[in-house]
Each structure stands twice: as C-alpha cells, then as structure tokens.
VMD Tcl script that draws the C-alpha trace (Angstrom):
set ca {
  {96.40 87.20 97.58}
  {97.94 89.13 94.57}
  {94.61 88.26 92.71}
  {92.51 89.55 95.41}
  {94.46 92.77 95.87}
  {94.50 93.36 92.15}
  {90.70 92.93 92.01}
  {90.28 95.42 94.76}
  {92.41 97.82 92.78}
  {90.33 97.44 89.58}
  {87.10 97.98 91.59}
  {88.58 101.13 93.17}
  {89.87 102.45 89.82}
  {86.35 102.03 88.36}
  {85.05 103.97 91.33}
  {87.47 106.76 91.06}
  {87.02 107.02 87.26}
  {83.24 107.56 87.94}
  {83.97 110.13 90.66}
  {85.99 112.07 88.32}
  {83.39 111.77 85.64}
  {85.94 109.94 83.35}
  {83.69 106.78 82.81}
  {81.78 106.49 79.58}
  {78.42 104.77 78.85}
  {79.37 104.49 75.29}
  {82.10 102.17 74.13}
  {84.56 103.05 71.60}
  {84.05 101.52 67.95}
  {85.63 98.06 67.21}
  {88.32 99.54 65.25}
  {89.38 102.00 68.03}
  {89.48 98.98 70.31}
  {91.73 97.04 67.91}
  {94.39 99.76 67.99}
  {97.93 98.29 68.49}
  {99.43 101.66 69.70}
  {100.49 102.02 73.32}
  {97.58 102.73 75.34}
  {95.64 102.72 72.20}
  {96.63 106.61 72.04}
  {95.78 106.84 68.37}
  {91.99 105.97 68.79}
  {90.88 106.76 72.14}
  {91.55 108.77 75.36}
  {93.56 107.27 78.17}
  {90.50 106.99 80.39}
  {88.72 105.05 77.66}
  {91.77 102.70 77.36}
  {91.59 102.14 81.12}
  {87.99 101.59 81.02}
  {87.44 99.50 77.95}
  {90.97 97.75 77.55}
  {92.93 97.65 80.69}
  {90.12 96.90 83.31}
  {88.57 94.19 81.24}
  {91.94 92.57 80.28}
  {93.10 92.49 83.94}
  {89.61 91.38 85.13}
  {90.07 88.52 82.82}
  {93.64 87.55 83.91}
  {92.37 87.57 87.48}
  {89.31 85.49 86.78}
  {91.45 82.78 84.99}
  {94.26 83.17 87.50}
  {96.73 83.83 84.60}
  {100.02 85.41 85.36}
  {99.51 89.22 86.06}
  {102.02 91.84 84.63}
  {105.12 92.00 86.79}
  {106.35 95.16 85.36}
  {103.67 97.80 85.08}
  {103.93 101.55 84.47}
  {100.75 103.10 83.93}
  {100.93 106.03 86.25}
  {103.64 107.71 84.35}
  {101.22 107.99 81.44}
  {98.52 109.38 83.53}
  {100.82 112.03 85.03}
  {101.92 113.12 81.75}
  {98.49 113.31 80.39}
  {96.81 114.66 83.41}
  {99.52 117.00 84.52}
  {98.19 119.96 86.49}
  {94.62 118.48 86.74}
  {94.12 118.37 90.45}
  {90.83 116.73 90.37}
  {92.42 113.60 88.58}
  {95.24 113.22 91.24}
  {93.30 110.31 93.10}
  {93.25 108.42 90.00}
  {96.89 109.03 89.40}
  {97.77 108.08 92.99}
  {95.72 104.90 92.75}
  {97.39 103.95 89.47}
  {100.84 104.56 91.39}
  {99.70 102.06 94.05}
  {98.64 99.42 91.39}
  {101.77 99.76 89.70}
  {103.84 99.28 93.03}
  {101.59 96.21 93.91}
  {102.37 94.46 90.65}
  {106.01 95.33 90.42}
  {106.80 94.03 93.80}
  {105.57 90.54 93.00}
}
mol new
graphics top color blue
foreach p $ca { graphics top sphere $p radius 0.5 }
foreach p [lrange $ca 0 end-1] q [lrange $ca 1 end] { graphics top cylinder $p $q radius 0.2 }
display resetview
C-alpha cells in the first residue's frame, strides 16, 4: 500500500511541476548530478533536484520494493525557497503530504 501511495505521489508531483512550469527538458550535467550537497543546492535548482534526483531515486526504490525513507522533510526546503510564491503553493502542499505519508509508516 505504501509503495502504491508513494508512486501516486510521485506522479502527481511530476504533474504539478509541469503545471507550474518547473519541469525541464534539459537534464543537468553529470557533474551537477554528482553533487554531495543537500538537495544538490550547489549545482542545481531545487526543482531540478526534485526532477532529476528525487523522483528517479524514489521511483527506483518503489520499483525494487526497497525500504522507503521513514523520516522525510522535503517540504520545509520548498517552503523556504519558494516563500511568497503563491503559484508554487500546490507543489509545497503536495510535498507536505508526501512527507507526512512517509513519516507515518
């Protein structure tokens, strides 16, 4: 059930990123993707991190039925970065719900 709900959250997250015009057709460079900084904040934008690192890694965990994170806090980063940007509130709200789902397992 958790895997199915998480997959649904990832699909919705992708849709919301596209609706908010935060989805990119151009992937970051290999060196940007290799960042060790939290959220790859030194090499890419937060929305790029969601699209090119978070969504693929979570999708892989779900596909392989590996343990999912049980303590996730992505929404606070979105809240901080997108403070005052009403058009991104739907993404923030969705990330809050996804955090809550994984934190209650």
